[in-house]
C-alpha positions in Angstrom: -0.7 -1.9 79.7 -1.9 1.4 78.4 -3.9 1.8 75.1 -3.0 5.0 73.2 -6.1 6.8 71.6 -4.2 9.2 69.4 -5.7 9.4 65.9 -3.8 12.0 64.3 -1.7 9.6 61.9 -4.6 7.6 60.7 -5.9 10.8 59.3 -2.4 11.3 57.7 -2.2 7.9 56.4 -5.9 8.0 54.7 -4.9 11.6 53.2 -1.5 10.0 51.6 -3.4 6.9 50.2 -6.1 9.4 48.6 -3.4 11.4 47.0 -1.7 8.4 45.9 -5.3 7.4 44.2 -5.2 10.7 42.7 -1.8 10.7 41.4 -2.2 7.4 39.5 -5.6 8.5 38.1 -4.2 11.7 36.8 -1.0 9.9 35.2 -3.3 7.5 33.5 -5.5 10.1 32.1 -2.4 11.9 30.8 -0.7 8.7 29.4 -4.2 7.9 27.4 -4.3 11.6 26.1 -0.8 11.5 24.9 -0.9 8.0 23.2 -4.2 9.1 21.7 -2.6 12.1 20.2 0.6 9.9 18.9 -1.7 7.3 17.3 -3.9 10.2 15.6 -0.7 11.5 14.2 0.1 8.2 13.3 -2.9 7.4 11.4 -2.7 10.9 9.7 0.7 9.9 8.2 -0.5 6.7 7.1 -3.4 7.9 5.4 -1.3 10.7 3.6 1.0 7.8 2.3 -2.2 5.8 1.3 -3.5 8.5 -0.7 -0.2 8.7 -2.4 -0.1 5.1 -3.2 -3.6 5.3 -4.9 -2.5 8.1 -6.9 0.6 5.9 -7.7 -1.6 2.8 -8.7 -3.4 5.2 -11.0 -0.3 6.3 -12.7 1.3 2.7 -12.7 -1.8 1.2 -14.5 -1.5 4.0 -17.2 2.2 3.0 -17.6 0.7 -0.6 -17.9 -1.7 0.4 -20.3 0.9 2.1 -22.3 3.2 -1.0 -22.5 5.6 0.6 -20.1 6.3 3.8 -21.7 5.5 7.0 -19.6 3.2 9.2 -21.6 1.7 11.3 -18.7 4.8 12.9 -17.5 5.8 11.4 -14.2 8.6 13.0 -12.1 11.9 11.3 -11.5 11.0 8.2 -13.4 12.8 5.1 -13.4 11.7 2.2 -15.2 13.3 -1.3 -14.8 14.9 -3.3 -17.8 12.3 -6.4 -16.8 9.3 -4.5 -17.0 8.8 -5.2 -20.8 9.1 -8.9 -20.3 6.7 -8.8 -17.3 3.9 -7.0 -19.5 4.4 -9.3 -22.5 4.0 -12.7 -21.2 2.7 -14.9 -18.5 4.9 -15.5 -15.3 6.2 -18.7 -16.5 7.9 -17.2 -19.6 9.9 -14.6 -17.5 12.9 -16.5 -17.0 15.2 -17.3 -14.0 16.7 -13.5 -13.6 13.1 -11.9 -13.5 12.0 -11.1 -9.9 8.7 -12.3 -9.1 8.5 -11.9 -5.1 6.5 -9.6 -3.6 8.8 -7.6 -1.6 10.1 -4.2 -2.6 13.2 -2.8 -1.2 13.6 0.9 -1.8 17.4 0.7 -1.6 17.7 -2.4 -4.0 17.0 -1.2 -7.7 16.4 -5.0 -9.0 13.2 -5.4 -6.4 11.0 -3.0 -8.2 10.0 -2.2 -12.0 8.9 1.3 -11.6 10.0 4.3 -9.4 8.3 7.9 -9.6 7.8 10.6 -7.4 4.2 12.2 -6.5 4.7 15.5 -4.2 6.7 14.6 -1.2 6.1 10.6 -1.9 8.2 8.2 -3.8 6.1 5.5 -5.2 7.7 1.8 -6.0 5.5 -0.6 -8.3 6.3 -4.0 -9.0 4.4 -6.8 -11.2 4.6 -10.0 -9.4 2.5 -12.0 -11.6 1.1 -12.2 -15.2 -1.6 -14.5 -16.2 -3.0 -14.9 -19.7 -6.7 -13.7 -20.0 -9.4 -15.3 -21.8 -8.2 -14.1 -25.3 -5.5 -12.3 -27.1 -5.4 -8.7 -27.9 -7.0 -9.1 -31.6 -10.8 -9.5 -31.1 -11.3 -10.5 -34.8 -15.1 -11.0 -35.7 -16.0 -10.8 -31.9 -18.4 -7.9 -32.5 -19.3 -8.5 -36.2 -19.7 -12.0 -37.1 -21.3 -13.6 -39.9 -24.1 -15.0 -37.9 -26.8 -12.9 -36.4 -26.9 -12.5 -32.9 -29.6 -14.5 -30.8 -31.1 -13.6 -27.7 -29.2 -16.7 -26.3 -25.9 -15.6 -27.2 -23.3 -14.4 -24.7 -20.5 -12.1 -25.6 -17.4 -12.8 -23.8 -15.5 -9.6 -22.7 -12.2 -9.7 -23.9 -9.3 -9.7 -21.1 -5.8 -10.3 -22.7 -3.7 -10.2 -19.3 -4.1 -10.2 -15.4 -1.2 -8.5 -13.6 -0.8 -8.6 -9.6 0.9 -5.4 -8.9 2.7 -4.5 -5.9 3.0 -0.9 -4.9 4.9 0.9 -2.1 4.8 4.6 -1.2 7.0 6.3 1.1 8.0 9.7 2.4 11.3 10.6 0.3 12.7 12.3 3.2 12.6 9.4 5.5 11.5 6.1 3.7 11.5 3.8 6.8 9.3 5.7 8.6 5.6 5.4 9.3 4.9 7.5 6.3 4.6 4.4 3.9 1.9 2.5 2.7 1.9 -0.8 0.6 -1.0 -1.7 -1.8 -1.6 -4.9 -3.7 -3.6 -4.4 -7.0 -5.1 -7.0 -9.6 -5.4 -5.1 -12.8 -7.0 -6.8 -15.7 -5.9 -5.6 -19.3 
C-alpha cells in the first residue's frame, strides 16, 4: 500500500475554515450593530412618548384641580361623562356603570375620562380610584382657632381626596406603535 504525501488539500480546508470563522464573526458584529441602532431608535421614541405623558399628567392634574373644566386651553379636548362623578366622591359611590379598571383603549370612549392632544401625541387620562382624604374641603377653624397654639400641637395638612390616575400617551398617527407610554399617578388634592 502506497502512502500519499500530498498536503495541498489540507491548506485549502484550513483556509476555508478560517474564512467561515471570519464570516461568522463579521455577521455577528453586523447583527449587533443593527440591533443596537434599532433599540436606540425604540428608546428614543419611547422617551418622546414618556415626555408627552409627563406633560399630559400636568395638564390632567390641572383639569382635576379645576373640577373637570378645561381652563388651560387644551387642544381637541374630550371630557367623559363620568369625570364629574369620579371627582366628587369615593370609588364606592360611583355606581355600577362607572368604569374603574386601569385599562385604557384609545378606540373605546368608555375606557377613559379625558382626552386631549399635545403636539403629535394624544393623551388619554382615567381616574381609577378616589379615596376620601383626612378632611373635607372646608378647613373651618384649622388655622385660626380660639386656643393658643402650643409647642406640642401638630397641624394636620388638609387632603380632601386622593386620586389614582392612569395616563396613556400615544402617537396620533400610529397609536398601536412603540411610540406610547403609560403612567400611573397618585394625586392628592
